[in-house]
N, C-alpha and C positions, 0 to 999 in steps of 0.2 A: 162513136168515139169523138170525132170533131164536130163542133156545132156549126154546121153549114159550110165547112171547108171542103171543097172538092179538089184535092191535090192528088195528082197521079204520080206514081213513083218514077215513070219514065220521062217526066218533065213536059208533058203536053200542055199544061195549064200556064206555062211561063209566058209572060208578056214580052214583046220585042222591046229592046232598049232604044229609045229615040235619041236623036242628036241633042235635043234641048236638055235632056236629062244628063247627058255627058257634059255639056257646057255648065250646067248647074253644079255638078259634082266638082268639076275642075275649078270653077270660080270660088266654090266654098272652101276647097283645100287651099287655094291661093290666099283667100281672105284670112283663113286660120293661121297660115304661116306668117303673113304680114302682121297680124295682131300679136302673135307670139314674139316676133322680133321687136315690135314697138314696146310691148310690156316688159320684155327683158331689158331693153335699153332704159326704160324709165326706172325700173328697180335698180339697175346699176347706177344711174345718175343720182337718184334721190335717197336710196337706202344704203348702198355699199360704199359710195365715195365719201360719205360723211365721217368715216372713221379715220 
């Protein structure tokens, strides 16, 4: 079936989640939210206020 994938249905092959991975995910989400706010502000200033 799977090409070299040894996955057990009871979850024995699951890696532990390290704290650096948690920090990486949290900073990625924060960076995404900040980028969304900055881009929304720029669209509002340059595209929507011109009318």
